[in-house]
C-alpha positions in Angstrom: 108.9 108.8 93.3 110.6 105.5 93.5 111.6 104.6 97.0 114.8 102.6 97.5 116.0 100.7 100.6 119.7 99.7 100.8 121.3 96.8 102.7 125.0 97.0 102.9 126.4 93.5 103.6 129.7 93.7 105.5 130.7 92.4 108.9 133.8 94.6 108.8 131.8 97.8 108.2 129.1 96.8 110.7 131.8 96.3 113.4 133.6 99.6 112.5 136.8 97.9 111.3 136.3 99.4 107.8 134.7 102.6 106.7 131.6 102.7 104.5 132.7 104.0 101.2 129.4 103.4 99.5 126.7 105.5 101.2 127.6 109.0 100.0 128.3 107.8 96.5 125.1 105.8 96.4 123.0 108.7 97.7 124.4 110.9 94.9 123.5 108.3 92.2 120.0 107.9 93.5 119.4 111.7 93.7 120.7 112.1 90.2 118.1 109.5 89.0 115.3 111.1 91.1 115.1 108.1 93.4 114.4 108.5 97.1 116.6 106.7 99.7 114.1 105.3 102.2 116.5 103.5 104.4 120.2 102.4 104.6 121.1 99.5 106.8 124.4 97.6 107.4 124.2 93.9 108.3 126.9 91.3 108.8 128.0 88.6 106.4 125.3 86.2 107.6 122.6 84.6 105.4 119.9 84.6 108.0 120.6 88.2 109.0 120.3 89.3 105.4 117.1 87.3 104.9 115.5 88.8 108.0 116.4 92.3 107.0 115.0 91.8 103.5 111.8 90.4 105.0 111.5 93.2 107.5 111.9 95.9 104.9 109.4 94.3 102.6 106.8 93.9 105.4 107.3 97.3 107.2 108.5 100.0 104.8 107.5 98.4 101.5 110.1 100.1 99.3 109.8 99.8 95.6 113.3 98.5 95.4 115.8 97.0 97.8 119.5 97.0 96.8 121.9 94.8 98.6 125.5 95.9 98.3 128.2 93.3 98.8 128.2 89.6 99.5 127.8 88.5 95.9 131.2 86.9 95.3 132.8 83.6 96.0 134.2 84.1 99.5 132.9 81.7 102.2 131.1 84.7 103.8 129.3 85.8 100.6 125.6 85.0 101.1 123.5 87.9 99.5 122.2 85.8 96.5 121.2 82.9 98.7 119.5 85.2 101.2 117.7 86.9 98.4 116.5 83.6 97.0 115.3 82.6 100.5 112.8 85.4 100.6 111.7 86.2 97.0 108.6 84.9 95.3 110.1 85.1 91.8 113.6 85.3 90.6 114.6 87.5 87.7 117.9 86.0 86.5 118.2 88.3 83.5 119.1 91.2 85.7 122.1 89.5 87.2 123.1 88.1 83.8 123.0 91.6 82.3 125.1 93.1 85.0 127.7 90.3 84.8 127.8 90.5 81.0 128.3 94.2 80.9 130.8 94.2 83.8 132.8 91.4 82.2 133.6 93.8 79.4 135.5 95.9 81.9 136.8 93.4 84.4 137.3 89.7 84.0 136.5 89.0 87.7 132.9 89.9 87.0 132.4 86.3 86.2 132.8 85.6 89.9 129.8 87.7 90.8 126.7 85.7 91.7 124.3 88.5 92.2 120.7 88.0 91.3 117.4 89.8 91.5 113.8 88.9 92.3 110.4 90.0 93.5 108.9 89.7 97.0 105.3 90.9 96.9 105.6 94.1 95.0 109.2 94.9 95.9 112.1 94.4 93.5 115.3 93.1 95.2 118.6 93.4 93.4 122.1 92.3 94.5 125.0 94.5 93.6 128.7 94.1 94.3 130.2 95.8 97.3 132.8 98.1 95.7 131.9 101.7 94.9 132.9 101.2 91.3 130.9 98.0 91.0 127.8 99.6 92.4 128.1 102.5 89.9 128.7 100.3 86.9 125.9 97.9 87.8 123.4 100.7 88.5 124.3 102.2 85.1 123.0 99.0 83.6 119.7 98.7 85.5 118.6 102.2 86.3 117.3 103.0 82.8 114.8 100.3 83.3 113.9 100.8 87.0 110.6 102.6 86.5 109.5 100.1 83.9 110.4 97.2 86.2 108.6 98.7 89.2 105.5 99.3 87.2 105.5 95.8 85.8 105.5 94.2 89.2 102.4 96.1 90.2 103.6 99.3 91.9 102.4 102.8 90.8 105.2 105.3 90.5 104.1 108.8 91.6 106.2 111.8 90.6 
């Protein structure tokens, strides 16, 4: 079974100023695709905090996949792509490009998304937007290839 760790990037949610709309929806998506939620963490809009959490997850829990939610736009506080690039060994720009291209067909603001993906060790890291709808639409694009991607980076998938 593919194990997924999630990092929600939002200072407002971390501080309790805003509710987390994503968790229940994401858990349902993962369950429907037979993926296991290994951990779910919320970190603030801080590049170093995001990088540290990515490193920690890769080193301690070794998930097959880490999804970051939020922090992919153009606001001054959006740092998820940079934090991801700080820790990955290899970037996979095609994942972000595919998500943007498909999302752009539905919403023009998709061109403002800077999400990327990459590999650290044998963990695949992907940046998703922060909205529930954006998470769903982007996962619809990448989930059909998840098992293939995980196996290509050297992880065995056990059922």
